[in-house]
C-alpha positions as CSV (number, residue, x, y, z in Angstrom):
1,M,0.0,0.0,0.0
2,T,1.4,3.5,-0.9
3,T,0.3,6.3,1.3
4,L,0.1,9.9,-0.2
5,G,0.6,13.0,1.9
6,V,-0.2,16.5,0.5
7,I,1.2,19.4,2.4
8,G,-1.3,22.2,1.6
9,G,-3.8,19.8,0.4
10,S,-6.6,21.9,1.6
11,G,-5.6,24.7,-0.7
12,W,-7.2,25.4,-4.0
13,L,-4.6,23.8,-6.1
14,G,-4.2,20.8,-3.8
15,G,-7.9,20.3,-3.8
16,A,-8.2,20.8,-7.6
17,L,-5.7,18.0,-8.2
18,L,-6.9,15.6,-5.5
19,R,-10.6,15.5,-6.1
20,P,-10.4,14.2,-9.6
21,A,-7.9,11.6,-8.4
22,L,-10.2,10.4,-5.7
23,A,-13.3,10.5,-8.1
24,R,-11.5,8.3,-10.5
25,G,-10.3,5.9,-7.9
26,F,-6.6,6.6,-8.6
27,V,-6.1,7.5,-5.1
28,Q,-7.9,5.6,-2.3
29,P,-9.4,7.9,0.4
30,S,-7.9,5.7,3.2
31,D,-4.3,6.2,1.6
32,L,-4.5,10.0,1.7
33,I,-3.3,12.4,4.4
34,L,-3.7,16.1,4.1
35,S,-2.0,18.7,6.1
36,S,-3.0,22.4,6.7
37,R,-2.9,24.9,9.4
38,S,-6.5,24.5,10.2
39,G,-6.7,20.6,10.0
40,R,-9.9,19.2,8.7
41,S,-11.2,21.2,5.7
42,S,-14.1,21.3,3.3
43,G,-14.1,19.9,-0.2
44,F,-13.6,16.3,0.8
45,D,-16.9,15.4,2.4
46,A,-17.5,12.7,-0.3
47,W,-14.5,10.8,1.0
48,P,-14.8,10.6,4.8
49,A,-11.8,8.2,5.0
50,V,-9.4,10.8,4.1
51,R,-7.2,11.8,7.1
52,F,-6.2,15.3,8.0
53,T,-3.6,16.7,10.3
54,T,-2.0,20.0,11.3
55,E,1.5,18.3,11.8
56,N,3.6,18.2,8.7
57,A,6.2,16.1,10.3
58,A,3.7,13.4,11.2
59,L,2.4,13.5,7.7
60,A,5.9,13.0,6.3
61,A,6.7,10.1,8.6
62,A,3.6,8.2,7.6
63,C,3.8,8.7,3.8
64,D,5.6,7.1,0.9
65,I,4.9,10.0,-1.5
66,V,4.7,13.7,-0.4
67,I,3.3,16.4,-2.5
68,L,4.3,20.0,-1.7
69,S,1.4,22.3,-2.6
70,V,2.3,25.5,-0.8
71,R,3.4,28.9,-2.0
72,P,7.1,29.3,-2.6
73,E,7.1,32.1,0.2
74,D,5.8,29.6,2.7
75,L,8.6,27.0,2.0
76,G,10.8,28.4,4.8
77,A,8.2,27.3,7.4
78,L,8.8,23.6,6.4
79,D,11.5,21.9,8.4
80,L,11.2,18.1,7.2
81,D,13.2,15.2,6.4
82,L,11.9,13.6,3.3
83,S,14.8,11.2,2.6
84,G,13.8,8.0,0.8
85,K,10.3,9.4,-0.3
86,L,9.1,10.5,-3.6
87,V,8.7,14.3,-3.4
88,I,6.3,15.9,-5.9
89,S,6.3,19.8,-6.0
90,V,3.8,21.9,-7.7
91,M,5.6,25.0,-6.6
92,A,6.9,27.5,-9.2
93,R,10.4,28.8,-8.9
94,V,12.0,26.3,-6.5
95,T,14.5,24.0,-8.2
96,A,14.8,20.2,-7.6
97,D,18.3,21.0,-6.2
98,A,16.8,23.5,-3.7
99,L,14.2,20.9,-2.7
100,G,16.7,18.1,-2.4
101,S,19.0,20.1,-0.2
102,R,16.3,21.4,2.0
103,F,14.5,18.1,2.5
104,N,17.3,15.6,2.1
105,A,15.4,14.1,-0.9
106,E,16.7,12.6,-4.1
107,R,13.6,11.3,-5.9
108,I,12.0,14.6,-6.9
109,I,9.3,15.5,-9.5
110,R,8.5,19.2,-10.3
111,A,5.2,19.8,-12.1
112,M,3.1,22.9,-13.1
113,P,-0.6,22.2,-13.3
114,N,-3.1,25.0,-13.7
115,A,-6.5,26.2,-12.4
116,S,-8.3,23.9,-14.9
117,A,-7.3,20.9,-13.0
118,E,-10.6,20.6,-11.0
119,H,-12.5,20.2,-14.4
120,G,-10.1,17.7,-15.9
121,L,-8.7,20.2,-18.2
122,S,-5.3,21.2,-17.0
123,F,-2.1,20.8,-19.1
124,T,0.5,19.5,-16.6
125,P,4.2,19.3,-17.7
126,W,6.6,17.7,-15.3
127,F,10.2,17.0,-14.8
128,A,11.9,14.3,-12.8
129,T,15.4,13.9,-11.4
130,S,17.5,11.0,-12.4
131,E,16.9,9.1,-9.2
132,V,13.2,8.9,-9.9
133,T,12.1,5.3,-10.5
134,A,9.8,3.9,-13.3
135,N,7.1,3.3,-10.6
136,D,7.5,7.0,-9.5
137,E,7.0,8.2,-13.1
138,A,4.0,6.0,-13.6
139,F,2.4,7.4,-10.4
140,A,3.0,11.0,-11.4
141,D,1.8,10.6,-14.9
142,G,-1.4,8.8,-13.8
143,F,-2.0,11.2,-11.0
144,F,-1.7,14.3,-13.2
145,A,-3.7,12.6,-16.0
146,C,-6.7,12.5,-13.6
147,S,-6.9,16.3,-14.0
148,G,-6.2,16.7,-17.7
149,K,-3.3,16.2,-20.1
150,T,0.2,15.6,-18.9
151,T,3.8,15.3,-20.5
152,R,7.3,14.7,-19.2
153,L,9.7,17.5,-20.1
154,R,13.2,17.0,-21.2
155,G,14.8,19.5,-18.8
156,E,13.9,21.4,-15.7
157,K,14.4,24.9,-17.4
158,E,11.5,24.1,-19.6
159,L,9.2,24.1,-16.7
160,D,9.8,27.9,-16.2
161,Y,8.4,28.6,-19.7
162,F,5.5,26.2,-19.3
163,T,4.8,28.1,-16.0
164,A,4.0,31.1,-18.1
165,L,2.6,29.3,-21.2
166,T,0.1,26.9,-19.6
167,G,0.5,27.6,-15.8
168,S,-1.5,30.7,-16.4
169,G,-4.6,28.5,-16.9
170,P,-7.6,30.8,-18.0
171,A,-5.9,34.1,-17.1
172,F,-4.4,35.2,-20.5
173,I,-7.4,33.9,-22.4
174,A,-9.7,35.8,-19.9
175,A,-7.8,39.0,-20.7
176,F,-8.5,38.6,-24.4
177,A,-12.1,37.9,-23.6
178,D,-12.4,40.8,-21.5
179,V,-11.3,43.1,-24.3
180,M,-13.9,41.6,-26.6
181,I,-16.6,42.0,-23.9
182,R,-15.7,45.7,-23.2
183,D,-15.6,46.5,-27.1
184,A,-19.0,44.9,-27.5
185,V,-20.4,47.1,-24.7
186,A,-18.8,50.1,-26.2
187,N,-20.8,49.3,-29.3
188,G,-24.1,49.1,-27.6
189,V,-24.4,45.5,-26.6
190,A,-25.9,45.0,-23.2
191,P,-23.2,43.8,-20.7
192,T,-24.9,40.5,-19.8
193,V,-25.4,39.7,-23.4
194,A,-21.8,40.6,-24.2
195,D,-20.6,38.5,-21.4
196,A,-22.7,35.5,-22.4
197,A,-21.8,35.7,-26.1
198,V,-18.0,35.9,-25.6
199,R,-18.1,33.2,-23.0
200,Q,-19.8,30.9,-25.5
201,L,-17.5,31.9,-28.3
202,F,-14.4,30.9,-26.3
203,L,-16.2,27.7,-25.2
204,G,-17.0,26.8,-28.8
205,A,-13.5,27.9,-30.0
206,S,-11.6,25.9,-27.4
207,T,-13.7,22.8,-28.2
208,W,-13.0,23.2,-31.9
209,M,-9.3,23.5,-31.3
210,A,-9.2,20.4,-29.2
211,K,-11.0,18.3,-31.8
212,V,-9.9,19.4,-35.2
213,A,-6.7,18.2,-36.8
214,E,-5.8,21.5,-38.2
215,S,-3.3,23.7,-36.2
216,P,-4.4,27.0,-34.8
217,A,-2.2,28.6,-37.6
218,E,-4.0,26.5,-40.2
219,T,-7.4,27.6,-38.9
220,V,-6.4,31.3,-39.0
221,K,-5.2,30.7,-42.6
222,V,-8.6,29.1,-43.6
223,F,-10.6,32.1,-42.3
224,T,-8.2,34.6,-43.8
225,D,-8.2,33.0,-47.2
226,Y,-12.0,33.0,-47.2
227,G,-11.8,36.7,-47.3
228,G,-14.9,37.6,-45.2
229,T,-15.5,39.7,-42.1
230,T,-13.4,37.5,-40.0
231,A,-10.5,37.9,-42.5
232,A,-10.9,41.7,-42.3
233,G,-10.7,41.5,-38.5
234,L,-7.6,39.0,-38.5
235,T,-5.9,41.3,-41.1
236,A,-6.4,44.4,-38.8
237,M,-5.2,42.7,-35.7
238,K,-2.0,41.4,-37.6
239,A,-1.4,44.9,-38.9
240,A,-1.7,46.3,-35.3
241,D,1.0,43.8,-34.2
242,I,-1.1,41.5,-32.0
243,E,1.9,39.1,-31.7
244,T,4.3,41.5,-29.9
245,P,2.3,42.1,-26.6
246,I,1.5,38.5,-26.4
247,S,5.2,37.5,-26.7
248,K,6.2,40.2,-24.2
249,G,3.5,38.9,-21.8
250,L,4.8,35.3,-21.9
251,A,8.4,36.5,-21.6
252,A,7.6,38.5,-18.5
253,A,5.7,35.5,-16.9
254,A,8.6,33.2,-17.8
255,K,11.2,35.6,-16.3
256,R,9.1,35.9,-13.1
257,A,9.0,32.1,-13.0
258,S,12.7,31.6,-13.7
259,T,14.7,29.5,-11.3
260,A,18.1,30.8,-12.7
């Protein structure tokens, strides 16, 4: 039996990852221990066998796998010996070397899920140190697959960029949607109607891109070549250099995530 402990498991990200894994039966409730400052927390009522504690050291001693789901700023409060355990971190900016030194650990996996995990729609890239075993890798891949798509990265530095690219979850897309909603309102559309219309547009567009074989670039070309109203809009956006602010935004987020 493998016991899983999650430090910070009652937080939004820990819960978003754990509830799909519990619902799918990948993690058994009786094999799960969560720690938080408040002890027992809401969100796990459907699994009464899940155990809760306020003692991180007790959790670490009882578990074979420990997931660190706390803010990087709170890492200094953790004084644990995790030697011999698989340590999975979903924290940005804290390297595997830093985790190994702090917790006396060797088998370390760093991953970057996003806020869509609760709905099974996260994209979670992960990196593993050379000491991680095949069984460790299988656990990580299966665990993160419960909350969406997952892939193993070639190197740890890639995780910094993915923290910006996919770790943003809906935030960057929401920024684009907000501009469209505000433009619609400025052109006389009722705010509630504009909001509903753009939400549905993004839902349809994301479903389309997830299912069709064409790449996003090929989809843009199809609409541009058609020469209609959408082509006029796409041409104007390109002329206004829509690419530069997006690239700058990704660069700034990746720099903030950098572990260098």
